[in-house]
C-alpha positions in Angstrom: -0.1 0.1 0.3 2.8 2.6 0.8 4.8 1.5 -2.1 1.4 2.5 -4.7 1.3 5.5 -2.7 5.2 6.0 -3.3 4.6 5.5 -7.4 1.6 7.6 -7.3 3.3 10.6 -5.8 6.5 10.4 -7.7 7.2 12.7 -10.3 10.5 13.4 -12.3 12.0 13.3 -8.1 11.8 9.0 -7.9 15.3 8.9 -6.7 13.9 11.2 -3.6 11.0 8.5 -3.0 13.1 5.7 -3.1 13.6 6.0 0.6 10.7 7.2 1.8 10.0 3.5 3.9 13.5 3.4 5.2 13.6 6.7 6.8 9.9 6.4 8.3 11.2 3.2 9.7 13.7 5.0 11.2 12.3 8.2 12.6 9.6 6.0 14.1 12.4 4.0 16.0 14.1 7.3 17.4 10.4 8.6 18.6 10.2 5.4 20.4 13.6 4.9 22.1 13.2 8.7 22.6 9.9 7.9 24.6 10.8 4.5 26.2 14.5 4.0 25.9 14.4 0.4 28.2 11.7 -0.9 25.8 10.8 1.2 23.0 7.8 0.2 21.2 6.1 1.3 17.7 3.0 2.5 18.3 0.5 3.0 15.3 0.4 6.7 17.0 4.2 6.9 16.6 4.7 5.5 13.6 2.4 8.0 11.8 3.9 10.7 13.3 6.8 9.3 11.5 5.1 9.0 8.2 3.5 12.5 8.3 6.5 14.1 8.8 9.0 12.0 6.5 5.6 13.2 3.9 5.7 16.8 4.5 9.3 16.8 4.0 9.3 14.5 1.0 6.8 16.4 -0.8 8.7 20.2 0.7 12.0 19.3 -0.9 10.1 17.6 -4.2 8.6 21.0 -4.6 12.0 22.6 -3.8 13.6 20.5 -6.8 10.5 21.4 -9.0 11.1 25.1 -8.5 14.5 25.9 -8.1 16.6 22.8 -9.8 17.1 23.2 -13.6 19.5 20.7 -16.2 20.5 23.6 -18.3 20.7 27.9 -18.4 17.5 28.2 -20.1 15.7 26.2 -17.9 17.6 28.0 -14.8 15.9 31.0 -16.3 13.2 30.4 -16.7 12.2 29.0 -13.3 13.9 32.5 -12.2 11.7 34.6 -14.0 9.0 31.9 -12.8 10.0 32.1 -8.8 10.2 36.1 -9.5 6.5 36.4 -10.6 5.5 33.9 -7.8 7.1 35.9 -5.1 5.4 39.0 -5.9 2.0 37.4 -5.1 -1.4 36.9 -6.2 -1.1 40.1 -8.3 1.7 38.8 -10.0 4.7 41.4 -11.3 4.4 44.3 -13.8 6.3 44.6 -16.4 8.4 47.6 -14.9 9.1 45.6 -11.6 10.0 42.5 -14.3 12.8 44.6 -15.8 14.1 45.8 -12.7 13.9 42.6 -10.6 15.8 40.9 -13.7 18.3 43.4 -14.6 21.4 41.2 -15.1 18.9 39.7 -18.1 18.7 40.7 -21.5 14.9 42.5 -22.4 15.3 40.2 -25.3 15.6 37.1 -23.8 13.2 38.4 -20.8 10.6 38.5 -23.4 11.3 35.7 -24.7 10.9 33.9 -21.5 7.6 35.5 -20.9 6.2 34.5 -24.3 7.2 31.0 -23.8 5.6 30.9 -20.2 2.5 32.8 -21.4 2.4 29.9 -24.3 3.0 27.5 -22.1 0.0 28.2 -19.3 2.3 28.9 -16.7 1.7 32.5 -16.5 -1.1 34.9 -17.8 -1.3 37.7 -18.9 -3.3 40.9 -18.0 -3.4 44.7 -18.9 -4.8 47.2 -16.2 -5.5 50.3 -17.1 -5.2 53.1 -13.7 -5.4 57.3 -14.5 -5.0 56.8 -17.8 -2.4 55.2 -17.9 -2.3 51.1 -19.4 0.0 48.5 -17.0 0.4 44.6 -17.7 0.4 42.5 -15.0 
């Protein structure tokens, strides 16, 4: 059952999930020993706590890998722009904010990345008119 769940949850990070069961058992044993060093017993409650902790940790790590790790410079640039937009919150980023936040990146490269992200559906473009001025968000 755990293995089925592991296979279902795996994305491109299979190497991370391979040790899921082993680490869950180790953490459960540590907790059992911490509670009773003379006669440690792994109860269902202890195992559930360990399982929840490991699942959270692995999901957090898998998310970091997905968001931050790139296989090449192009993918790294895409992730840099996408993460910058994410960090701006629900309102997204204006073109001015993007230009200032990505100062080390050429405008042409930034615009190509934005176009790719738009076409892939990773971001959405919204034109906002404020006080007679147009703004892209």
